[in-house]
C-alpha positions as CSV (number, residue, x, y, z in Angstrom):
1,X,0.0,0.0,0.0
2,X,1.4,3.4,-1.1
3,X,1.9,5.7,1.9
4,X,0.0,9.0,1.9
5,X,2.3,11.9,0.8
6,X,1.4,14.9,2.9
7,X,3.0,18.0,1.3
8,X,5.1,20.0,3.7
9,X,3.7,23.3,2.3
10,X,0.2,22.1,3.1
11,X,1.3,21.4,6.7
12,X,2.7,25.0,7.0
13,X,-0.5,26.5,5.6
14,X,-2.7,24.4,7.9
15,X,-0.4,25.4,10.9
16,X,-1.1,29.0,10.1
17,X,-4.8,28.4,10.0
18,X,-4.6,26.5,13.3
19,X,-2.6,29.2,15.0
20,X,-5.0,31.9,13.9
21,X,-8.0,29.9,15.3
22,X,-6.2,29.3,18.6
23,X,-5.3,33.0,18.8
24,X,-8.9,33.9,18.1
25,X,-10.3,31.5,20.8
26,X,-7.8,32.9,23.3
27,X,-8.0,36.5,22.1
28,X,-8.7,38.0,25.5
29,X,-5.3,36.8,26.6
30,X,-3.3,36.7,23.4
31,X,-4.4,39.8,21.5
32,X,-2.8,42.2,24.0
33,X,0.4,40.2,23.8
34,X,0.7,39.8,20.1
35,X,-1.0,42.8,18.3
36,X,1.1,45.5,16.8
37,X,1.0,48.3,19.3
38,X,3.2,51.2,18.2
39,X,4.1,52.3,21.7
40,X,5.0,48.8,22.8
41,X,7.2,48.2,19.7
42,X,9.0,51.3,20.6
43,X,9.7,49.8,24.0
44,X,11.4,46.8,22.4
45,X,8.6,44.3,21.9
46,X,9.7,43.7,18.3
47,X,7.9,40.4,17.9
48,X,4.7,42.4,17.4
49,X,5.9,43.4,14.0
50,X,5.4,39.8,13.0
51,X,2.7,38.4,15.3
52,X,0.3,41.3,14.7
53,X,-0.5,39.6,11.4
54,X,-2.0,36.5,13.2
55,X,-4.4,38.1,15.7
56,X,-7.6,39.7,14.7
57,X,-10.3,42.1,15.8
58,X,-13.0,39.6,16.6
59,X,-14.5,36.6,14.8
60,X,-15.8,38.4,11.8
61,X,-12.3,39.7,11.0
62,X,-10.8,36.3,11.7
63,X,-13.2,34.3,9.5
64,X,-12.8,36.8,6.6
65,X,-9.0,36.4,6.7
66,X,-9.1,32.7,7.2
67,X,-11.4,32.3,4.1
68,X,-9.1,34.5,2.0
69,X,-5.9,32.7,3.2
70,X,-7.5,29.3,2.6
71,X,-8.4,30.1,-1.0
72,X,-5.0,31.7,-1.6
73,X,-3.2,28.7,-0.1
74,X,-5.3,26.3,-2.1
75,X,-4.8,28.1,-5.4
76,X,-1.3,29.5,-5.2
77,X,0.8,28.6,-2.1
78,X,0.9,24.8,-2.2
79,X,3.2,24.9,-5.2
80,X,5.9,26.7,-3.3
81,X,8.9,24.7,-2.0
82,X,9.0,24.7,1.8
83,X,11.9,27.1,2.2
84,X,10.5,29.6,-0.3
85,X,7.1,29.4,1.4
86,X,8.6,30.1,4.8
87,X,10.6,32.9,3.3
88,X,7.5,34.4,1.6
89,X,5.5,34.3,4.9
90,X,8.3,35.8,6.9
91,X,9.0,38.5,4.3
92,X,5.4,39.6,3.7
93,X,4.4,39.5,7.4
94,X,7.5,41.5,8.5
95,X,7.1,43.9,5.6
96,X,3.5,44.6,6.6
97,X,4.5,45.1,10.2
98,X,7.4,47.4,9.4
99,X,5.3,49.3,6.9
100,X,2.5,49.9,9.4
101,X,4.9,50.8,12.1
102,X,6.9,53.3,10.1
103,X,4.5,54.7,7.6
104,X,1.0,54.3,9.2
105,X,1.3,55.2,12.9
106,X,-2.2,56.5,12.8
107,X,-3.5,52.9,13.1
108,X,-2.3,52.8,16.7
109,X,-3.1,49.1,17.0
110,X,-2.8,46.9,14.0
111,X,-3.9,43.3,13.6
112,X,-4.9,40.9,10.8
113,X,-3.5,38.9,8.0
114,X,-5.1,40.7,5.0
115,X,-2.0,42.8,4.2
116,X,0.2,39.7,4.1
117,X,-2.4,37.8,2.1
118,X,-2.2,40.5,-0.7
119,X,1.6,39.7,-0.8
120,X,1.0,36.0,-0.9
121,X,-1.4,36.5,-3.9
122,X,1.0,38.7,-5.8
123,X,4.0,36.4,-5.2
124,X,1.9,33.3,-5.9
125,X,0.7,34.7,-9.2
126,X,4.2,35.6,-10.3
127,X,5.3,32.0,-10.1
128,X,1.9,30.5,-11.1
129,X,2.4,27.9,-13.9
130,X,-1.2,26.9,-14.2
131,X,-2.2,29.9,-16.3
132,X,-0.4,31.8,-19.1
133,X,1.9,34.7,-18.0
134,X,-0.3,37.3,-19.5
135,X,-3.3,36.2,-17.3
136,X,-1.1,36.2,-14.2
137,X,0.0,39.7,-15.1
138,X,-3.6,40.9,-15.5
139,X,-4.6,39.4,-12.2
140,X,-1.6,41.1,-10.4
141,X,-2.6,44.4,-12.1
142,X,-6.2,43.9,-10.7
143,X,-4.8,43.4,-7.2
144,X,-3.0,46.8,-7.4
145,X,-6.0,48.4,-9.1
146,X,-8.1,47.3,-6.1
147,X,-5.6,48.8,-3.7
148,X,-5.5,52.1,-5.6
149,X,-9.3,52.1,-5.6
150,X,-9.4,51.5,-1.8
151,X,-7.2,54.6,-1.3
152,X,-9.5,56.9,-3.3
153,X,-11.3,59.7,-1.3
154,X,-14.8,58.7,-0.6
155,X,-14.2,54.9,-0.9
156,X,-16.8,52.9,0.9
157,X,-16.0,49.7,2.7
158,X,-17.9,46.6,1.6
159,X,-20.7,45.2,3.7
160,X,-18.4,42.4,4.9
161,X,-15.8,44.9,6.0
162,X,-18.4,46.9,8.0
163,X,-18.7,43.9,10.3
164,X,-15.3,44.7,11.7
165,X,-15.2,46.8,14.9
166,X,-12.4,48.9,13.4
167,X,-11.7,50.6,10.0
168,X,-9.9,48.4,7.4
169,X,-6.2,49.1,7.3
170,X,-5.9,49.7,3.6
171,X,-2.3,50.8,3.8
172,X,-1.4,47.3,5.0
173,X,-2.8,45.9,1.7
174,X,-0.4,48.1,-0.2
175,X,2.6,47.1,2.0
176,X,1.8,43.4,1.6
177,X,1.3,43.6,-2.2
178,X,4.6,45.5,-2.7
179,X,6.3,42.9,-0.5
180,X,4.9,40.1,-2.6
181,X,6.1,41.9,-5.8
182,X,9.6,42.4,-4.4
183,X,9.7,38.7,-3.3
184,X,8.5,37.5,-6.7
185,X,11.0,39.7,-8.5
186,X,13.8,38.5,-6.3
187,X,12.9,34.9,-7.0
188,X,12.8,35.6,-10.8
189,X,16.2,37.3,-10.7
190,X,17.7,34.4,-8.8
191,X,16.3,32.0,-11.4
192,X,17.6,34.2,-14.2
193,X,21.1,34.3,-12.8
194,X,21.2,30.5,-12.3
195,X,20.2,30.0,-16.0
196,X,23.0,32.3,-17.2
197,X,25.8,31.0,-15.0
């Protein structure tokens, strides 16, 4: 009987889902310890730049991000080798945390995975082999068009987003998408160099 081959990338993605659910269940205890609080980061609690991505403002926020991450993982992330997937997660999450900390201090407290998810989508599309490159490019352009639209004066949040107890941190979507683009370009350049050497 052939043993079941459980992809390591799937294990990583499911671990993220599990961690987010645990953090949501224990939010009264863990949210104050893990959310990105500007004043606490200034005091040296640097882990918040990363962990703030994995805690959320209530169950509506948690479920929205879990659904988006699940679809992203299913469609794009399971093709990543383990080291690249870990690198992508670390890079996007830290980029969002640093972006919010340095460029969007008005958020005060930041939490949620949606910024990093935008990065996962962009990087995933840049290495997606299931569709032609032109289609991937169009989808990436649509991601950035969405972000630009979100930043227009008078933009109204969707009905789903109004379920959140805080305003959506649209800047985090931009930081994540740019991080995904940088990560994808970096991978492309490495592959190009390897082919020419």
